[in-house]
C-alpha positions in Angstrom: 0.2 -0.1 -0.3 0.9 3.7 -0.7 -0.6 6.5 1.2 -0.1 9.7 1.9 -1.0 12.2 5.0 0.1 15.4 6.4 2.7 15.4 8.5 1.3 15.0 11.9 -0.2 11.4 10.5 -3.7 13.0 9.5 -6.1 13.1 6.3 -4.1 9.8 6.0 -5.0 8.6 2.1 -4.6 5.9 -0.3 -2.0 7.5 -3.6 -1.9 3.7 -6.1 -3.7 1.4 -7.2 -0.7 -0.5 -8.8 0.3 -4.1 -9.2 0.2 -6.2 -5.8 2.3 -8.8 -7.0 5.1 -7.1 -8.6 5.0 -4.5 -5.5 7.3 -1.5 -5.5 10.6 -2.0 -4.3 12.0 2.1 -3.9 9.4 5.9 -4.6 11.0 9.0 -5.0 9.1 12.3 -5.3 9.1 15.8 -7.9 8.2 18.2 -6.1 7.9 20.9 -8.5 5.8 19.0 -11.2 4.2 16.9 -8.1 4.9 13.5 -9.3 5.2 10.2 -7.5 8.5 7.9 -9.2 7.5 4.1 -8.9 10.4 1.3 -9.3 9.9 -2.4 -8.7 12.9 -5.1 -8.2 10.9 -7.2 -10.7 10.4 -4.9 -14.1 12.7 -3.4 -16.2 10.9 0.3 -15.7 9.8 3.1 -14.3 6.2 4.5 -13.3 4.9 7.3 -12.6 1.7 8.9 -10.6 0.7 12.3 -11.0 -0.2 13.7 -7.6 -0.9 17.1 -8.5 -3.2 19.4 -5.9 -6.4 18.6 -5.6 -6.6 15.8 -8.5 -8.0 12.6 -7.1 -6.7 9.8 -6.0 -6.0 6.8 -5.7 -4.6 6.3 -9.4 -3.4 3.8 -11.2 0.8 4.0 -12.2 1.8 5.0 -16.1 4.9 4.0 -17.8 7.6 6.5 -18.1 11.1 4.6 -18.5 10.8 1.2 -20.4 13.6 -1.4 -21.5 15.8 -0.4 -18.9 18.6 -3.1 -18.7 17.8 -4.1 -15.5 15.2 -3.9 -12.4 16.1 -0.6 -11.1 17.8 -0.7 -7.9 17.6 2.8 -6.5 15.8 6.3 -7.6 16.5 9.9 -7.0 14.5 13.2 -7.9 16.8 16.3 -8.7 13.5 18.8 -8.8 16.1 21.7 -9.4 17.8 20.1 -12.4 15.5 18.4 -13.8 16.7 14.9 -13.7 15.9 11.4 -12.2 18.8 9.4 -11.3 18.4 5.1 -11.3 21.3 3.2 -10.6 21.1 -0.4 -12.7 23.1 -2.7 -10.8 27.0 -1.8 -12.4 25.7 1.9 -13.3 24.1 4.8 -12.8 21.9 6.9 -15.4 19.7 10.2 -15.3 16.6 10.5 -17.1 14.6 14.1 -18.0 12.0 14.0 -15.6 9.8 15.2 -19.1 9.5 12.0 -19.7 11.4 12.1 -22.7 12.9 8.6 -22.6 16.6 10.3 -23.2 19.2 8.9 -20.6 22.9 9.5 -19.9 25.1 7.2 -18.7 27.2 9.0 -15.0 29.2 6.9 -14.3 30.0 3.1 -14.7 33.6 2.1 -13.9 33.5 -1.6 -14.8 34.5 -3.1 -11.0 30.5 -2.5 -9.4 28.8 -5.6 -8.7 25.2 -4.4 -7.2 24.9 -0.2 -6.7 22.0 -0.4 -4.8 21.5 2.7 -2.8 22.3 6.6 -3.4 22.3 9.8 -2.0 22.7 13.1 -3.4 24.2 17.0 -2.4 21.9 19.3 -4.7 23.4 22.4 -2.8 26.5 21.5 -5.9 26.3 22.9 -9.1 28.2 20.0 -10.3 26.5 17.4 -8.3 27.7 15.4 -6.1 26.1 11.4 -5.8 27.0 9.3 -3.1 26.3 5.3 -3.8 27.0 2.3 -1.7 27.8 -1.6 -3.7 25.9 -3.9 -2.1 28.3 -6.6 -4.0 31.1 -5.3 -2.8 30.2 -4.0 0.5 32.2 -0.4 -0.7 31.1 3.2 -0.2 31.9 6.0 -2.7 30.9 9.9 -3.8 31.3 11.3 -7.3 31.0 14.6 -8.7 28.8 14.4 -12.1 30.8 15.8 -14.4 30.2 14.5 -18.0 33.6 13.9 -19.3 34.5 11.6 -16.4 32.0 8.4 -15.9 34.6 6.0 -14.5 36.2 7.2 -11.6 34.7 7.8 -8.2 36.6 8.6 -4.8 36.0 5.7 -2.3 34.9 6.0 1.4 35.2 2.4 3.0 38.7 3.3 4.9 37.4 5.5 6.4 33.9 3.1 8.1 35.3 1.5 11.1 32.4 -1.4 11.2 32.8 -4.6 11.0 29.0 -5.1 9.4 29.4 -3.8 5.9 27.7 -5.7 4.0 25.3 -5.0 6.0 24.5 -1.6 5.0 21.1 -1.0 4.1 20.9 2.4 2.6 23.2 5.8 2.4 22.0 9.0 2.2 23.4 13.0 2.3 21.6 15.9 4.2 23.9 19.1 5.0 27.5 18.5 4.5 26.9 15.0 6.5 27.1 11.4 5.1 24.9 8.8 6.7 24.9 5.5 6.9 21.4 2.4 7.7 23.0 -0.3 9.5 21.0 -3.6 9.9 20.9 -6.4 11.9 21.3 -7.3 15.7 23.7 -3.9 16.4 22.3 -2.4 13.7 22.1 1.6 13.7 23.2 4.8 12.0 26.6 5.8 11.6 27.6 9.5 10.1 30.4 10.7 8.4 31.3 14.2 8.5 34.3 16.4 6.7 34.5 13.5 4.4 36.3 14.8 1.5 38.9 15.7 3.9 42.4 14.5 5.1 40.7 13.0 8.0 37.2 12.9 8.0 34.5 12.0 11.2 32.6 9.4 11.4 30.2 8.4 14.2 27.7 5.5 15.0 25.0 5.2 17.2 23.8 2.3 18.0 19.7 1.8 17.4 18.0 -1.1 19.6 14.8 -0.2 19.9 13.5 -1.0 16.1 15.3 -1.9 13.0 15.5 0.9 10.7 15.6 0.2 6.9 15.8 3.7 5.1 16.4 7.2 5.8 14.7 9.8 4.6 15.1 13.6 5.2 13.3 16.5 4.7 12.7 20.5 5.6 9.8 20.7 6.8 8.5 24.4 8.1 7.2 25.1 11.6 
């Protein structure tokens, strides 16, 4: 089930009539055009649903981007520059939010095995993307320069944790990289000064619940 509600939990309502056999693995929202993007671990495509203010819900998905080389493992929206970023195992591509169908490869190095989580720094003109490779248990960041799609800066050596294979998510917010680590000794790791000589890493164990994803948002009081 996919539903929406006010930030205080009120006015909950279903948003999408989707294929329950297919399920939904990832979703991302383009705030300016008010579009919800969805992907499944069993489909080689991205679907979308209009969530314009005042429109009736629930709605049925429509195909947004099809014939992908792999099932999408993660999706991210860049509203300002107008892109949807998609992780496809050993590569990352982007496509226009306009739905033109055109796609550009922004990262592919021939060594990655299963890029399955991403974060992005939207404050930079040249966007900087952060990603985790589940196949190698390594974390990276990369500036999205059109002339270089094969290099990325590795962060793994600065993460002093024994259970890197249990990383479930990576995200970026306010100059800090966050990792969600699962398992019995799971929690949240965060790194500051990640692009300096001596990055600072802290880990907070969480015993009350076992988080799988992290989301950050600026909410007006």
